[in-house]
N, C-alpha and C positions, 0 to 999 in steps of 0.2 A: 504494500500500500504506500509506503514511503517513497518507493521508486516511481510509482504512478504519479504521486503528487509532484515529485521532482521533475518528471517529464513534462507535466502540464505547466509548471511554473518557470521552467527553463527559458522559453521564448520571452516571457515577460521580463525576467531578470536580465536577459541579454540586451533587450531594447533599452532598459533603464541604464545599464552600464554604458551602452553606446552614447547615450545623451548626457552622461556624466552624473546621473542621479544615483550616486553611490549609496547614500543612506537609505533611500527608498528601495534600492535593490536588495539591501541587507534585510529590510523589514519583510519584503515579499518572500525572500528565501526562507525566512523563519516559519512561514506557513506550512512547510513540510512537517513541522512538529505536530500538526493536526493528526497525523497517522497514529499517534499514541494517545489521542483523546479517547475517553470511554465511549463505547457504543451506546450504552443506556445509562442514564444517571440514576442515582438512588431513588427508589420508589417508582420507577418507570415513568417519571414526569420529565419531559424534555425542557431544558431551560428553567429549572426550578428556581435558581438564584435570580434570574431575570424576572420571573413571574412575581416574586416577592416585592419587586420594586413598584408594582402597581397596586393601588387599593382595590378592595373587593368589588366596589361598585363599577370599576372599569373592567368588568369581566371580559369585554371584547378584546382588550389588550392582552389579558392573560391567555385567552384562546389563541390570539395571533402569535404570541411567543411559543405556545405549545405546538402549534402546527407548522411553524416556519423555522424553528431553531434546529440546527445552527446556521441554516442558509441565510436567514434574515440578518443575523449578526455578521456573517461573512460579507454580505453585500454592503453593509454599513462600513465595515472595516476597509473594504476595497475603495469605497467612495472617499474615505478619509485618507487612505494611502495615496490615491491618485488625485487628490484635491488640486495639485498643480496643473492638471490638464484643464482645458477650457470647457468641455461639454460632459465628459464621462461622469464626473461626480454628481451633477444634477440629474443625469439619466438614471444613475443608480438610486439616488434619493427618490426619484419619481416612481421607480419600481416599488420601493418600500411604502411610499404613500398610497399607491394603488392597492397593495396588499393590506394595509391598515384599513383602507376604505372598504375593501371586500369583506373584512372581518365584521363590519357593521350590518351585514345582511341577516344575521341570526337574531331572531326575536326571543328574548328571555320570557319565562313564565310571568304571569301577572303578579304573582307573589313577590317576585324580585323587584318589580316596579314599586310596590307598596313599601318594601323594605329599604329602598334606596332614597326615596324622597316623599314628602307629604303631599305634593301636588305636581301637576304637569309642568308648571313654570319652573319649579325648583329642580325637577328631574332634568329638563333640557339644559338648564344652567350648569348643573353638576357634570353632566355627560359631556357637553360641548367644551367647557373650560378645562375639564380634566384631560380631555383628548388633545386640545390645542396645546396645553402645557407639555404633555408628553411628546407630542410631535415636535415642539420647539426644541426640546432636549436632544432629539435625534438630528434635527436639521442644523442647529447652530454651530456645533463643532466643525462640521464639514464646510458650511458656507463661510464661516470666519476664516478657516484655513485657506479656502479658495480665494477669498478676498485679499488675504495677505500675499498670495502669489500673483494675483491679478487685480490690483487695487482699482484700476480703471473700469472694472466690471462690477463694482459694488452695487450699482443700481439693478443690474440683472439678477445678482444673487439675492438681493433684498426682495425684489418682486417675485422671484421664484419661491422663496421661503414663505412669503405671505400667501401666495397662491396655493401652495401645498397644504398649509394650515386651514385655509378656507375650504379646500377640497374635502379634507377629512371631516370638518365641521358640517359641511353639506351632506356627506354620507350619513352622519348620525341623524340629522334633522329629517332627511328623506326617509330613513328607517322608521322613525317615530310618526311621520306623517302617514305611513302605510302600515303601522304596527298591528300585528295580529299575534297573540300569544303562541309561542312554541313553533312558529313558522320561519322558514328561510325565504327572504324576499329576493329571489334570484333576479327578478325583473329590474330591480334597482340598479343592477350592474351596468345596464345600458345608459341610464341617466348619469351615473357617476363617470362613465367613460367619456361622455360628451362634456361634462364639467371639467374633467382632467385635460381634455384637448384644448378647451378655452383657457384653462389656467396656465398653460405653457406657451400660448401664442401671444406675442407682444401686442399690446393695445387692447386685448380682449380679456384680460385677467379679471375685469370687473363683472363679467358675465356669471362666473360661479358665485360671486357674492350676491348678485341679484337673485340667482336661483335659490340661494340659501335663505335670503330674506323673504322670498315668496313662499317657501315651504314651512317657515317657522310658525306662522299662524295655523296652518293646517295640522302641524304636529301637535300644537297645544290643544286644538279642538279635538283631535283624535284621541289624545291621551286623557283628556278630561273625563271621557266616558268611563275609562278604566279606574280613574281615581274617584269617580262619583263627585266631582267638583266642577260644576259648570261655570264657576266664577272666573276660571282661567281665561 
């Protein structure tokens, strides 16, 4: 397995050495150590230490870690390692954002709604702000590093970061606008994909925000029936 990793990493290390990126070549070469990582973590839960970083009410994030670890972590590390490149880091972060958005398709039981918040307004606020903060933690290290290497592109990195946070917030609000207990809203994926396309296109990043604001009242109205609180 170590030899397979070495064969896959060799072309990347060679290119980094050719361009004089010695320290990045050393970092990438260390990835061969993954061959000695445990196949299954204790308890049979993948990414257990990462799952503990998220509170229980952000169960979507815990599920995301469970289903994507260690690939999600590797994608993020690759984005950080290659932050000196102009496009690749944002492409990799975009993949992570789409995976996070897809994790919002699973509707929790009604009992979890009632255990999370007292009403629809509070639930949306808790879910959206919790996810935006978590997404910011993922985005900021890579985007700050990319800006250090390419300071003239700071406005591109800032716009991209805001766009990705709006995208995941929209995925949450869209989920609760169509919420049905214990269902998976697979049809939401098409709308999220459209929002993601607009989020990365220059001059059109406001479209996902408009979509978010449009769905917010629908989400509150839909959730109010489950909370039996029509004052929302």
